[in-house]
C-alpha positions as CSV (number, residue, x, y, z in Angstrom):
1,M,73.2,13.6,-13.8
2,N,72.1,17.1,-13.1
3,K,69.0,18.0,-11.1
4,T,67.2,19.6,-14.0
5,H,67.5,16.5,-16.1
6,E,66.1,14.3,-13.3
7,R,63.1,16.6,-12.9
8,D,62.3,16.3,-16.6
9,N,62.4,12.5,-16.5
10,M,60.1,12.2,-13.4
11,Q,56.4,11.9,-14.0
12,S,54.0,13.5,-11.6
13,P,51.3,11.1,-10.3
14,L,48.7,13.8,-11.0
15,K,49.9,14.2,-14.6
16,H,49.7,10.4,-15.0
17,R,46.1,10.3,-13.8
18,V,45.0,13.0,-16.1
19,M,46.6,11.3,-19.1
20,N,45.0,7.9,-18.3
21,P,41.4,8.4,-17.0
22,S,40.0,5.4,-15.1
23,P,36.5,4.0,-15.9
24,L,33.5,5.2,-14.0
25,K,32.8,3.4,-10.7
26,P,29.6,1.4,-10.7
27,S,28.1,3.6,-8.0
28,Y,28.7,6.7,-10.1
29,L,27.2,5.1,-13.1
30,L,24.2,4.0,-11.1
31,A,23.7,7.5,-9.7
32,I,23.9,9.0,-13.3
33,L,21.3,6.5,-14.6
34,C,18.9,7.1,-11.6
35,G,19.2,10.9,-12.2
36,A,18.4,10.5,-15.8
37,A,15.4,8.3,-15.1
38,L,14.1,10.8,-12.5
39,M,14.5,13.7,-15.0
40,L,12.7,11.7,-17.7
41,A,9.8,10.9,-15.2
42,I,9.5,14.6,-14.3
43,V,9.5,15.8,-17.9
44,R,6.7,13.3,-18.7
45,L,4.4,14.4,-15.8
46,P,1.3,16.3,-17.0
47,A,1.2,20.0,-16.4
48,S,-1.6,19.6,-13.8
49,S,-2.1,16.4,-11.9
50,P,-5.6,15.0,-12.1
51,Q,-7.5,14.7,-8.9
52,P,-7.2,11.3,-7.3
53,S,-10.2,9.1,-7.9
54,H,-12.6,8.8,-5.0
55,H,-13.2,5.3,-3.8
56,V,-15.9,4.0,-1.6
57,Y,-15.5,1.2,0.9
58,E,-18.1,-1.4,1.8
59,L,-18.1,-3.0,5.2
60,R,-20.0,-6.3,5.3
61,L,-20.9,-8.2,8.4
62,Y,-22.1,-11.7,7.9
63,H,-24.1,-13.2,10.7
64,V,-23.2,-16.9,10.1
65,K,-25.5,-19.8,10.9
66,E,-24.4,-22.0,13.8
67,G,-21.8,-24.5,12.6
68,K,-21.4,-23.0,9.1
69,M,-18.3,-20.7,9.7
70,D,-15.8,-23.1,8.2
71,A,-17.9,-23.7,5.1
72,L,-18.3,-19.9,4.6
73,K,-14.6,-19.3,5.0
74,A,-13.8,-22.1,2.5
75,R,-16.3,-20.6,0.0
76,F,-14.6,-17.2,0.3
77,G,-11.1,-18.6,0.1
78,D,-11.7,-21.0,-2.7
79,H,-14.1,-19.1,-4.9
80,T,-15.7,-15.8,-3.8
81,D,-12.6,-13.7,-3.6
82,A,-11.5,-14.7,-7.2
83,I,-15.0,-13.9,-8.5
84,F,-15.0,-10.5,-6.7
85,K,-11.8,-9.7,-8.6
86,R,-13.4,-10.5,-11.9
87,H,-16.2,-8.0,-11.1
88,N,-13.9,-5.1,-10.1
89,M,-14.5,-5.6,-6.4
90,K,-11.2,-5.3,-4.5
91,S,-10.9,-7.1,-1.2
92,I,-9.3,-5.1,1.5
93,G,-9.4,-7.8,4.1
94,Y,-11.4,-10.5,5.9
95,W,-11.7,-10.9,9.6
96,S,-13.2,-13.1,12.4
97,P,-13.6,-11.5,15.8
98,E,-11.3,-12.9,18.5
99,D,-13.3,-11.6,21.4
100,A,-17.0,-11.1,22.3
101,P,-18.0,-7.4,22.4
102,D,-18.3,-5.7,25.8
103,S,-22.0,-5.1,25.0
104,Q,-23.9,-8.1,23.9
105,N,-26.5,-5.7,22.4
106,L,-23.9,-4.6,19.8
107,L,-23.2,-8.0,18.2
108,P,-24.7,-10.8,20.4
109,D,-23.5,-13.5,17.9
110,S,-19.9,-12.2,17.5
111,Q,-18.5,-15.7,17.5
112,N,-20.6,-16.3,14.4
113,L,-19.5,-13.1,12.7
114,F,-17.5,-12.9,9.5
115,V,-16.4,-9.4,8.5
116,Y,-14.8,-8.0,5.3
117,I,-14.3,-4.8,3.5
118,L,-14.4,-4.2,-0.3
119,E,-13.2,-1.2,-2.2
120,H,-15.2,0.1,-5.2
121,P,-14.5,2.9,-7.6
122,S,-17.8,4.5,-6.6
123,R,-21.1,3.6,-5.0
124,Q,-22.8,3.3,-8.4
125,E,-20.0,1.0,-9.6
126,A,-20.5,-1.1,-6.4
127,E,-24.2,-1.6,-7.2
128,K,-23.3,-2.5,-10.8
129,N,-20.5,-4.9,-9.7
130,W,-22.8,-6.6,-7.2
131,A,-25.5,-7.2,-9.8
132,A,-22.9,-8.7,-12.2
133,F,-21.5,-10.8,-9.3
134,Q,-24.9,-12.1,-8.4
135,A,-25.6,-13.0,-12.1
136,D,-22.2,-14.7,-12.5
137,P,-22.8,-18.4,-13.4
138,E,-19.8,-19.6,-11.4
139,W,-21.1,-17.7,-8.3
140,Q,-24.5,-19.2,-8.7
141,K,-23.1,-22.7,-8.9
142,V,-20.7,-22.2,-6.0
143,K,-23.5,-20.7,-3.8
144,K,-25.9,-23.5,-4.6
145,E,-23.3,-26.2,-3.9
146,S,-22.1,-24.7,-0.7
147,E,-25.7,-24.3,0.6
148,A,-26.9,-27.8,-0.3
149,N,-27.4,-28.4,3.5
150,G,-29.0,-25.0,4.1
151,P,-27.9,-21.4,4.0
152,L,-24.5,-20.4,5.5
153,V,-25.6,-16.9,6.5
154,D,-28.5,-15.8,8.6
155,H,-28.3,-12.1,7.5
156,I,-25.9,-9.5,6.3
157,D,-25.3,-5.9,7.5
158,R,-23.8,-3.7,4.9
159,Y,-22.3,-0.2,5.2
160,F,-20.8,2.1,2.6
161,M,-18.0,4.3,4.0
162,D,-16.0,7.2,2.8
163,P,-12.5,7.6,4.1
164,T,-11.7,10.6,6.3
165,S,-9.0,13.0,5.2
166,F,-6.6,11.5,7.7
167,S,-7.3,7.9,6.8
168,A,-4.5,5.7,5.4
169,L,-7.0,4.5,2.8
170,K,-8.2,7.2,0.4
């Protein structure tokens, strides 16, 4: 056989690949789909983004009656938090101090202190939501039952707060 004829019968690996394309790798397909989803999201964005809504935070300090902390925590965990949600009152967190403060003038009854923070759409909404919460029949029943042997809280300190520009909460 002559060399010219051998060359004609041989197939180049490159020529074979071009003739028989392989299916897309899953990672390539995923990249294409993610890119398409991102482009769709960008196209659907409004021309000018609306300003983020301003939220107000409410810090509440409950000075709990002696021996009533467990009952108060149970009331919050079993009922109050769920009722808050129904009235557009978002719980950020609940705390009990671990240590007494350095100055007893600050919070002399820190061992009987229950602290929590709520988020509201605005201060006006907070007032409206609190009124609806207080009028809620389930809340009224829960409060009455939990205080059958006397009030759980001596008094409440309440502070409305605006986040700073560098706060993680906006």
